C-alpha positions as CSV (number, residue, x, y, z in Angstrom):
1,M,22.1,-9.1,1.9
2,E,22.9,-8.4,-1.8
3,V,22.5,-11.1,-4.3
4,S,23.3,-10.9,-8.0
5,K,21.3,-12.5,-10.8
6,S,24.2,-14.7,-11.6
7,E,23.7,-16.6,-8.3
8,A,22.4,-20.2,-8.7
9,P,18.6,-20.2,-9.2
10,N,18.1,-22.6,-6.2
11,I,19.9,-20.1,-3.9
12,L,17.8,-17.2,-5.1
13,A,14.6,-19.3,-4.7
14,A,15.5,-20.2,-1.1
15,L,16.3,-16.6,-0.2
16,S,13.0,-15.5,-1.8
17,R,11.0,-18.1,0.2
18,D,12.8,-17.1,3.4
19,K,12.0,-13.4,2.9
20,I,8.4,-14.1,2.0
21,D,8.0,-16.4,5.1
22,Q,9.5,-13.7,7.3
23,M,7.4,-10.8,6.0
24,Y,4.1,-12.5,5.2
25,S,3.7,-15.6,7.4
26,Q,0.5,-14.3,8.9
27,Y,-1.2,-13.9,5.5
28,V,-2.7,-16.4,3.0
29,L,-0.3,-16.4,0.1
30,I,-1.9,-17.0,-3.4
31,Y,0.0,-17.2,-6.6
32,T,-1.7,-17.7,-10.0
33,D,-0.6,-18.1,-13.5
34,A,-2.0,-18.8,-17.0
35,S,-0.2,-19.7,-20.2
36,K,-0.9,-20.4,-23.8
37,D,1.4,-22.4,-26.0
38,S,2.0,-21.8,-29.8
39,P,-0.8,-24.2,-30.9
40,G,-3.2,-22.2,-28.6
41,R,-3.6,-24.7,-25.8
42,V,-4.4,-22.9,-22.5
43,G,-3.7,-23.9,-18.9
44,I,-4.0,-22.3,-15.6
45,G,-2.7,-23.0,-12.1
46,C,-2.7,-21.6,-8.6
47,Y,-0.7,-22.2,-5.4
48,I,-2.1,-21.4,-2.0
49,R,-0.2,-21.3,1.3
50,L,-2.4,-20.8,4.3
51,F,0.2,-20.9,7.0
52,A,3.9,-21.9,7.0
53,S,3.0,-25.0,9.0
54,S,0.1,-26.1,6.9
55,P,0.3,-28.1,3.6
56,D,0.4,-26.1,0.5
57,I,-2.5,-26.4,-2.1
58,E,-1.6,-26.7,-5.8
59,M,-4.2,-26.8,-8.5
60,E,-4.1,-26.8,-12.3
61,A,-6.7,-26.9,-15.1
62,R,-6.9,-27.0,-18.8
63,L,-9.1,-24.4,-20.4
64,T,-10.7,-24.0,-23.9
65,D,-8.1,-23.5,-26.6
66,D,-7.4,-20.0,-28.1
67,V,-8.9,-18.0,-25.3
68,A,-7.2,-14.6,-24.6
69,V,-4.5,-14.9,-21.9
70,Q,-6.2,-12.1,-19.9
71,N,-9.3,-14.3,-19.6
72,D,-7.1,-17.2,-18.5
73,E,-5.5,-15.1,-15.8
74,M,-8.9,-14.2,-14.5
75,A,-9.9,-17.8,-14.5
76,A,-6.8,-18.7,-12.4
77,I,-7.6,-16.0,-9.9
78,K,-11.2,-17.2,-9.7
79,M,-10.1,-20.8,-9.1
80,A,-7.8,-19.7,-6.3
81,L,-10.4,-17.5,-4.6
82,E,-13.1,-20.2,-4.8
83,N,-10.8,-22.7,-3.1
84,V,-9.6,-20.3,-0.4
85,H,-13.2,-19.4,0.3
86,Q,-14.0,-23.2,0.8
87,L,-11.2,-23.5,3.4
88,D,-12.9,-21.0,5.8
């Protein structure tokens, strides 16, 4: 199925979720992100999906201001991995 970028974002999001569910339902899915705003405030977050039938885990945290975004990205990955490890 071909979809153009001009499609409504909610349609593209639904198609993406369906494709991910079809291809990776037997895996733990982990998404992480970090961001810094113009005053230098830093935040991180992660989203973990163990199984399609289980509740999703969402976490966020505020970090020290003016830290490099690469360090923030690593902190988000660390937060996700620590929480996945605790679920075993």
